[in-house]
CHARMM-style PDB file with segment names, atoms N, HN, CA, C and O in Angstrom:
ATOM      1  N   UNK     1      24.260  18.091  -5.017  1.00  0.00      PROA
ATOM      2  CA  UNK     1      23.814  17.261  -3.915  1.00  0.00      PROA
ATOM      3  C   UNK     1      25.017  16.635  -3.200  1.00  0.00      PROA
ATOM      4  O   UNK     1      25.100  16.693  -1.973  1.00  0.00      PROA
ATOM      5  N   UNK     2      25.936  16.046  -3.941  1.00  0.00      PROA
ATOM      6  HN  UNK     2      25.869  15.999  -4.938  1.00  0.00      PROA
ATOM      7  CA  UNK     2      27.110  15.430  -3.324  1.00  0.00      PROA
ATOM      8  C   UNK     2      27.949  16.454  -2.573  1.00  0.00      PROA
ATOM      9  O   UNK     2      28.537  16.152  -1.535  1.00  0.00      PROA
ATOM     10  N   UNK     3      27.995  17.651  -3.102  1.00  0.00      PROA
ATOM     11  HN  UNK     3      27.518  17.897  -3.945  1.00  0.00      PROA
ATOM     12  CA  UNK     3      28.780  18.705  -2.435  1.00  0.00      PROA
ATOM     13  C   UNK     3      28.182  19.024  -1.064  1.00  0.00      PROA
ATOM     14  O   UNK     3      28.916  19.249  -0.102  1.00  0.00      PROA
ATOM     15  N   UNK     4      26.865  19.042  -0.979  1.00  0.00      PROA
ATOM     16  HN  UNK     4      26.269  18.860  -1.761  1.00  0.00      PROA
ATOM     17  CA  UNK     4      26.213  19.313   0.311  1.00  0.00      PROA
ATOM     18  C   UNK     4      26.494  18.197   1.308  1.00  0.00      PROA
ATOM     19  O   UNK     4      26.680  18.453   2.498  1.00  0.00      PROA
ATOM     20  N   UNK     5      26.524  16.968   0.825  1.00  0.00      PROA
ATOM     21  HN  UNK     5      26.373  16.759  -0.141  1.00  0.00      PROA
ATOM     22  CA  UNK     5      26.835  15.828   1.699  1.00  0.00      PROA
ATOM     23  C   UNK     5      28.269  15.946   2.199  1.00  0.00      PROA
ATOM     24  O   UNK     5      28.534  15.743   3.384  1.00  0.00      PROA
ATOM     25  N   UNK     6      29.191  16.270   1.303  1.00  0.00      PROA
ATOM     26  HN  UNK     6      28.976  16.435   0.341  1.00  0.00      PROA
ATOM     27  CA  UNK     6      30.593  16.428   1.690  1.00  0.00      PROA
ATOM     28  C   UNK     6      30.746  17.530   2.735  1.00  0.00      PROA
ATOM     29  O   UNK     6      31.487  17.374   3.705  1.00  0.00      PROA
ATOM     30  N   UNK     7      30.042  18.645   2.532  1.00  0.00      PROA
ATOM     31  HN  UNK     7      29.440  18.771   1.743  1.00  0.00      PROA
ATOM     32  CA  UNK     7      30.101  19.748   3.496  1.00  0.00      PROA
ATOM     33  C   UNK     7      29.597  19.287   4.856  1.00  0.00      PROA
ATOM     34  O   UNK     7      30.198  19.603   5.883  1.00  0.00      PROA
ATOM     35  N   UNK     8      28.515  18.552   4.866  1.00  0.00      PROA
ATOM     36  HN  UNK     8      28.027  18.295   4.032  1.00  0.00      PROA
ATOM     37  CA  UNK     8      27.957  18.061   6.122  1.00  0.00      PROA
ATOM     38  C   UNK     8      28.952  17.140   6.829  1.00  0.00      PROA
ATOM     39  O   UNK     8      29.155  17.254   8.038  1.00  0.00      PROA
ATOM     40  N   UNK     9      29.569  16.232   6.079  1.00  0.00      PROA
ATOM     41  HN  UNK     9      29.404  16.139   5.097  1.00  0.00      PROA
ATOM     42  CA  UNK     9      30.508  15.293   6.684  1.00  0.00      PROA
ATOM     43  C   UNK     9      31.744  15.996   7.239  1.00  0.00      PROA
ATOM     44  O   UNK     9      32.393  15.482   8.151  1.00  0.00      PROA
ATOM     45  N   UNK    10      32.070  17.160   6.699  1.00  0.00      PROA
ATOM     46  HN  UNK    10      31.543  17.577   5.959  1.00  0.00      PROA
ATOM     47  CA  UNK    10      33.200  17.930   7.211  1.00  0.00      PROA
ATOM     48  C   UNK    10      32.828  18.748   8.438  1.00  0.00      PROA
ATOM     49  O   UNK    10      33.709  19.198   9.170  1.00  0.00      PROA
ATOM     50  N   UNK    11      31.533  18.947   8.673  1.00  0.00      PROA
ATOM     51  HN  UNK    11      30.817  18.582   8.078  1.00  0.00      PROA
ATOM     52  CA  UNK    11      31.092  19.746   9.812  1.00  0.00      PROA
ATOM     53  C   UNK    11      31.256  18.962  11.113  1.00  0.00      PROA
ATOM     54  O   UNK    11      31.429  17.744  11.099  1.00  0.00      PROA
ATOM     55  N   UNK    12      31.199  19.672  12.225  1.00  0.00      PROA
ATOM     56  HN  UNK    12      31.059  20.662  12.236  1.00  0.00      PROA
ATOM     57  CA  UNK    12      31.340  19.028  13.539  1.00  0.00      PROA
ATOM     58  C   UNK    12      30.226  18.004  13.761  1.00  0.00      PROA
ATOM     59  O   UNK    12      30.482  16.899  14.240  1.00  0.00      PROA
ATOM     60  N   UNK    13      29.011  18.368  13.419  1.00  0.00      PROA
ATOM     61  HN  UNK    13      28.803  19.266  13.030  1.00  0.00      PROA
ATOM     62  CA  UNK    13      27.875  17.461  13.601  1.00  0.00      PROA
ATOM     63  C   UNK    13      28.018  16.234  12.701  1.00  0.00      PROA
ATOM     64  O   UNK    13      27.710  15.118  13.119  1.00  0.00      PROA
ATOM     65  N   UNK    14      28.477  16.436  11.489  1.00  0.00      PROA
ATOM     66  HN  UNK    14      28.727  17.343  11.150  1.00  0.00      PROA
ATOM     67  CA  UNK    14      28.679  15.324  10.562  1.00  0.00      PROA
ATOM     68  C   UNK    14      29.733  14.359  11.061  1.00  0.00      PROA
ATOM     69  O   UNK    14      29.546  13.144  11.003  1.00  0.00      PROA
ATOM     70  N   UNK    15      30.842  14.892  11.553  1.00  0.00      PROA
ATOM     71  HN  UNK    15      30.994  15.879  11.600  1.00  0.00      PROA
ATOM     72  CA  UNK    15      31.905  14.035  12.096  1.00  0.00      PROA
ATOM     73  C   UNK    15      31.403  13.268  13.319  1.00  0.00      PROA
ATOM     74  O   UNK    15      31.758  12.107  13.522  1.00  0.00      PROA
ATOM     75  N   UNK    16      30.585  13.921  14.120  1.00  0.00      PROA
ATOM     76  HN  UNK    16      30.298  14.865  13.955  1.00  0.00      PROA
ATOM     77  CA  UNK    16      30.008  13.258  15.294  1.00  0.00      PROA
ATOM     78  C   UNK    16      29.147  12.071  14.871  1.00  0.00      PROA
ATOM     79  O   UNK    16      29.230  10.999  15.470  1.00  0.00      PROA
ATOM     80  N   UNK    17      28.329  12.258  13.849  1.00  0.00      PROA
ATOM     81  HN  UNK    17      28.263  13.129  13.362  1.00  0.00      PROA
ATOM     82  CA  UNK    17      27.475  11.176  13.370  1.00  0.00      PROA
ATOM     83  C   UNK    17      28.293  10.043  12.752  1.00  0.00      PROA
ATOM     84  O   UNK    17      27.951   8.872  12.914  1.00  0.00      PROA
ATOM     85  N   UNK    18      29.367  10.382  12.048  1.00  0.00      PROA
ATOM     86  HN  UNK    18      29.645  11.334  11.916  1.00  0.00      PROA
ATOM     87  CA  UNK    18      30.227   9.355  11.461  1.00  0.00      PROA
ATOM     88  C   UNK    18      30.851   8.508  12.567  1.00  0.00      PROA
ATOM     89  O   UNK    18      30.891   7.282  12.462  1.00  0.00      PROA
ATOM     90  N   UNK    19      31.333   9.152  13.619  1.00  0.00      PROA
ATOM     91  HN  UNK    19      31.300  10.148  13.704  1.00  0.00      PROA
ATOM     92  CA  UNK    19      31.934   8.408  14.734  1.00  0.00      PROA
ATOM     93  C   UNK    19      30.915   7.519  15.422  1.00  0.00      PROA
ATOM     94  O   UNK    19      31.229   6.391  15.803  1.00  0.00      PROA
ATOM     95  N   UNK    20      29.695   8.018  15.584  1.00  0.00      PROA
ATOM     96  HN  UNK    20      29.440   8.934  15.275  1.00  0.00      PROA
ATOM     97  CA  UNK    20      28.628   7.218  16.201  1.00  0.00      PROA
ATOM     98  C   UNK    20      28.322   5.992  15.336  1.00  0.00      PROA
ATOM     99  O   UNK    20      28.125   4.895  15.857  1.00  0.00      PROA
ATOM    100  N   UNK    21      28.283   6.182  14.024  1.00  0.00      PROA
ATOM    101  HN  UNK    21      28.443   7.074  13.600  1.00  0.00      PROA
ATOM    102  CA  UNK    21      28.020   5.064  13.106  1.00  0.00      PROA
ATOM    103  C   UNK    21      29.137   4.030  13.170  1.00  0.00      PROA
ATOM    104  O   UNK    21      28.874   2.827  13.145  1.00  0.00      PROA
ATOM    105  N   UNK    22      30.384   4.491  13.254  1.00  0.00      PROA
ATOM    106  HN  UNK    22      30.598   5.468  13.274  1.00  0.00      PROA
ATOM    107  CA  UNK    22      31.512   3.562  13.344  1.00  0.00      PROA
ATOM    108  C   UNK    22      31.436   2.752  14.632  1.00  0.00      PROA
ATOM    109  O   UNK    22      31.691   1.547  14.631  1.00  0.00      PROA
ATOM    110  N   UNK    23      31.086   3.413  15.724  1.00  0.00      PROA
ATOM    111  HN  UNK    23      30.879   4.392  15.725  1.00  0.00      PROA
ATOM    112  CA  UNK    23      30.955   2.723  17.010  1.00  0.00      PROA
ATOM    113  C   UNK    23      29.853   1.676  16.943  1.00  0.00      PROA
ATOM    114  O   UNK    23      30.031   0.550  17.407  1.00  0.00      PROA
ATOM    115  N   UNK    24      28.725   2.045  16.370  1.00  0.00      PROA
ATOM    116  HN  UNK    24      28.580   2.960  15.993  1.00  0.00      PROA
ATOM    117  CA  UNK    24      27.610   1.104  16.253  1.00  0.00      PROA
ATOM    118  C   UNK    24      27.973  -0.063  15.344  1.00  0.00      PROA
ATOM    119  O   UNK    24      27.538  -1.189  15.588  1.00  0.00      PROA
ATOM    120  N   UNK    25      28.756   0.183  14.308  1.00  0.00      PROA
ATOM    121  HN  UNK    25      29.108   1.097  14.110  1.00  0.00      PROA
ATOM    122  CA  UNK    25      29.142  -0.876  13.373  1.00  0.00      PROA
ATOM    123  C   UNK    25      30.068  -1.898  14.027  1.00  0.00      PROA
ATOM    124  O   UNK    25      30.107  -3.056  13.613  1.00  0.00      PROA
ATOM    125  N   UNK    26      30.804  -1.477  15.036  1.00  0.00      PROA
ATOM    126  HN  UNK    26      30.772  -0.536  15.372  1.00  0.00      PROA
ATOM    127  CA  UNK    26      31.708  -2.404  15.732  1.00  0.00      PROA
ATOM    128  C   UNK    26      30.975  -3.270  16.758  1.00  0.00      PROA
ATOM    129  O   UNK    26      31.534  -4.259  17.231  1.00  0.00      PROA
ATOM    130  N   UNK    27      29.752  -2.923  17.107  1.00  0.00      PROA
ATOM    131  HN  UNK    27      29.298  -2.120  16.723  1.00  0.00      PROA
ATOM    132  CA  UNK    27      28.983  -3.663  18.108  1.00  0.00      PROA
ATOM    133  C   UNK    27      28.561  -5.020  17.541  1.00  0.00      PROA
ATOM    134  O   UNK    27      27.890  -5.062  16.510  1.00  0.00      PROA
ATOM    135  N   UNK    28      28.934  -6.131  18.185  1.00  0.00      PROA
ATOM    136  HN  UNK    28      29.479  -6.098  19.023  1.00  0.00      PROA
ATOM    137  CA  UNK    28      28.589  -7.461  17.675  1.00  0.00      PROA
ATOM    138  C   UNK    28      27.070  -7.672  17.534  1.00  0.00      PROA
ATOM    139  O   UNK    28      26.623  -8.358  16.615  1.00  0.00      PROA
ATOM    140  N   UNK    29      26.297  -7.094  18.427  1.00  0.00      PROA
ATOM    141  HN  UNK    29      26.660  -6.536  19.173  1.00  0.00      PROA
ATOM    142  CA  UNK    29      24.834  -7.220  18.346  1.00  0.00      PROA
ATOM    143  C   UNK    29      24.317  -6.590  17.051  1.00  0.00      PROA
ATOM    144  O   UNK    29      23.485  -7.174  16.356  1.00  0.00      PROA
ATOM    145  N   UNK    30      24.816  -5.399  16.737  1.00  0.00      PROA
ATOM    146  HN  UNK    30      25.492  -4.925  17.301  1.00  0.00      PROA
ATOM    147  CA  UNK    30      24.393  -4.725  15.507  1.00  0.00      PROA
ATOM    148  C   UNK    30      24.887  -5.464  14.270  1.00  0.00      PROA
ATOM    149  O   UNK    30      24.185  -5.520  13.260  1.00  0.00      PROA
ATOM    150  N   UNK    31      26.087  -6.030  14.340  1.00  0.00      PROA
ATOM    151  HN  UNK    31      26.657  -5.984  15.160  1.00  0.00      PROA
ATOM    152  CA  UNK    31      26.603  -6.802  13.212  1.00  0.00      PROA
ATOM    153  C   UNK    31      25.709  -8.007  12.942  1.00  0.00      PROA
ATOM    154  O   UNK    31      25.426  -8.328  11.788  1.00  0.00      PROA
ATOM    155  N   UNK    32      25.263  -8.677  14.010  1.00  0.00      PROA
ATOM    156  HN  UNK    32      25.493  -8.416  14.947  1.00  0.00      PROA
ATOM    157  CA  UNK    32      24.388  -9.842  13.854  1.00  0.00      PROA
ATOM    158  C   UNK    32      23.049  -9.425  13.245  1.00  0.00      PROA
ATOM    159  O   UNK    32      22.536 -10.097  12.350  1.00  0.00      PROA
ATOM    160  N   UNK    33      22.485  -8.317  13.730  1.00  0.00      PROA
ATOM    161  HN  UNK    33      22.902  -7.772  14.458  1.00  0.00      PROA
ATOM    162  CA  UNK    33      21.210  -7.850  13.190  1.00  0.00      PROA
ATOM    163  C   UNK    33      21.332  -7.507  11.711  1.00  0.00      PROA
ATOM    164  O   UNK    33      20.432  -7.804  10.926  1.00  0.00      PROA
ATOM    165  N   UNK    34      22.442  -6.885  11.332  1.00  0.00      PROA
ATOM    166  HN  UNK    34      23.173  -6.645  11.970  1.00  0.00      PROA
ATOM    167  CA  UNK    34      22.654  -6.531   9.931  1.00  0.00      PROA
ATOM    168  C   UNK    34      22.786  -7.784   9.066  1.00  0.00      PROA
ATOM    169  O   UNK    34      22.199  -7.859   7.986  1.00  0.00      PROA
ATOM    170  N   UNK    35      23.563  -8.776   9.544  1.00  0.00      PROA
ATOM    171  HN  UNK    35      24.039  -8.715  10.421  1.00  0.00      PROA
ATOM    172  CA  UNK    35      23.705 -10.023   8.778  1.00  0.00      PROA
ATOM    173  C   UNK    35      22.356 -10.704   8.587  1.00  0.00      PROA
ATOM    174  O   UNK    35      22.064 -11.209   7.503  1.00  0.00      PROA
ATOM    175  N   UNK    36      21.531 -10.722   9.637  1.00  0.00      PROA
ATOM    176  HN  UNK    36      21.768 -10.312  10.517  1.00  0.00      PROA
ATOM    177  CA  UNK    36      20.196 -11.339   9.530  1.00  0.00      PROA
ATOM    178  C   UNK    36      19.338 -10.602   8.507  1.00  0.00      PROA
ATOM    179  O   UNK    36      18.634 -11.226   7.713  1.00  0.00      PROA
ATOM    180  N   UNK    37      19.402  -9.274   8.531  1.00  0.00      PROA
ATOM    181  HN  UNK    37      19.974  -8.768   9.176  1.00  0.00      PROA
ATOM    182  CA  UNK    37      18.613  -8.485   7.585  1.00  0.00      PROA
ATOM    183  C   UNK    37      19.076  -8.761   6.152  1.00  0.00      PROA
ATOM    184  O   UNK    37      18.249  -8.931   5.256  1.00  0.00      PROA
ATOM    185  N   UNK    38      20.389  -8.806   5.934  1.00  0.00      PROA
ATOM    186  HN  UNK    38      21.061  -8.668   6.661  1.00  0.00      PROA
ATOM    187  CA  UNK    38      20.923  -9.064   4.592  1.00  0.00      PROA
ATOM    188  C   UNK    38      20.539 -10.472   4.141  1.00  0.00      PROA
ATOM    189  O   UNK    38      20.185 -10.674   2.979  1.00  0.00      PROA
ATOM    190  N   UNK    39      20.608 -11.450   5.050  1.00  0.00      PROA
ATOM    191  HN  UNK    39      20.896 -11.286   5.994  1.00  0.00      PROA
ATOM    192  CA  UNK    39      20.217 -12.821   4.698  1.00  0.00      PROA
ATOM    193  C   UNK    39      18.752 -12.886   4.282  1.00  0.00      PROA
ATOM    194  O   UNK    39      18.411 -13.552   3.304  1.00  0.00      PROA
ATOM    195  N   UNK    40      17.886 -12.197   5.020  1.00  0.00      PROA
ATOM    196  HN  UNK    40      18.163 -11.656   5.814  1.00  0.00      PROA
ATOM    197  CA  UNK    40      16.451 -12.179   4.657  1.00  0.00      PROA
ATOM    198  C   UNK    40      16.261 -11.520   3.300  1.00  0.00      PROA
ATOM    199  O   UNK    40      15.475 -11.997   2.481  1.00  0.00      PROA
ATOM    200  N   UNK    41      16.978 -10.421   3.057  1.00  0.00      PROA
ATOM    201  HN  UNK    41      17.616 -10.033   3.722  1.00  0.00      PROA
ATOM    202  CA  UNK    41      16.853  -9.711   1.797  1.00  0.00      PROA
ATOM    203  C   UNK    41      17.317 -10.594   0.636  1.00  0.00      PROA
ATOM    204  O   UNK    41      16.683 -10.627  -0.419  1.00  0.00      PROA
ATOM    205  N   UNK    42      18.427 -11.306   0.838  1.00  0.00      PROA
ATOM    206  HN  UNK    42      18.942 -11.279   1.695  1.00  0.00      PROA
ATOM    207  CA  UNK    42      18.935 -12.180  -0.224  1.00  0.00      PROA
ATOM    208  C   UNK    42      17.978 -13.340  -0.474  1.00  0.00      PROA
ATOM    209  O   UNK    42      17.754 -13.712  -1.626  1.00  0.00      PROA
ATOM    210  N   UNK    43      17.412 -13.916   0.578  1.00  0.00      PROA
ATOM    211  HN  UNK    43      17.594 -13.614   1.513  1.00  0.00      PROA
ATOM    212  CA  UNK    43      16.479 -15.024   0.430  1.00  0.00      PROA
ATOM    213  C   UNK    43      15.243 -14.569  -0.334  1.00  0.00      PROA
ATOM    214  O   UNK    43      14.743 -15.290  -1.198  1.00  0.00      PROA
ATOM    215  N   UNK    44      14.754 -13.385  -0.022  1.00  0.00      PROA
ATOM    216  HN  UNK    44      15.161 -12.799   0.680  1.00  0.00      PROA
ATOM    217  CA  UNK    44      13.576 -12.859  -0.705  1.00  0.00      PROA
ATOM    218  C   UNK    44      13.887 -12.562  -2.161  1.00  0.00      PROA
ATOM    219  O   UNK    44      13.046 -12.775  -3.034  1.00  0.00      PROA
ATOM    220  N   UNK    45      15.088 -12.073  -2.427  1.00  0.00      PROA
ATOM    221  HN  UNK    45      15.772 -11.900  -1.717  1.00  0.00      PROA
ATOM    222  CA  UNK    45      15.489 -11.713  -3.787  1.00  0.00      PROA
ATOM    223  C   UNK    45      15.582 -12.961  -4.669  1.00  0.00      PROA
ATOM    224  O   UNK    45      15.229 -12.900  -5.847  1.00  0.00      PROA
ATOM    225  N   UNK    46      16.049 -14.092  -4.127  1.00  0.00      PROA
ATOM    226  HN  UNK    46      16.336 -14.142  -3.170  1.00  0.00      PROA
ATOM    227  CA  UNK    46      16.209 -15.294  -4.939  1.00  0.00      PROA
ATOM    228  C   UNK    46      14.882 -15.990  -5.215  1.00  0.00      PROA
ATOM    229  O   UNK    46      14.784 -16.772  -6.161  1.00  0.00      PROA
ATOM    230  N   UNK    47      13.853 -15.719  -4.403  1.00  0.00      PROA
ATOM    231  HN  UNK    47      13.932 -15.083  -3.635  1.00  0.00      PROA
ATOM    232  CA  UNK    47      12.561 -16.372  -4.610  1.00  0.00      PROA
ATOM    233  C   UNK    47      11.689 -15.619  -5.586  1.00  0.00      PROA
ATOM    234  O   UNK    47      10.688 -16.159  -6.057  1.00  0.00      PROA
ATOM    235  N   UNK    48      12.045 -14.372  -5.907  1.00  0.00      PROA
ATOM    236  HN  UNK    48      12.858 -13.933  -5.525  1.00  0.00      PROA
ATOM    237  CA  UNK    48      11.215 -13.587  -6.829  1.00  0.00      PROA
ATOM    238  C   UNK    48      11.795 -13.561  -8.207  1.00  0.00      PROA
ATOM    239  OT1 UNK    48      11.223 -12.945  -9.106  1.00  0.00      PROA
TER     240      UNK     48
END
C-alpha cells in the first residue's frame, strides 16, 4: 500500500496535488479554518 502511495506522489498528477495542497496550506483563511476544526476536536475529546 505504501509503495503505491509513493508511486502516486512521484507521478505528475501526484506532484500537482502536493503543490495544490501546499498552496492551500499557506492560505490564512484555510489555516484559520483548520485551527477552528482542531480546537473543536480537542474540546470534544476532553469532554468525553
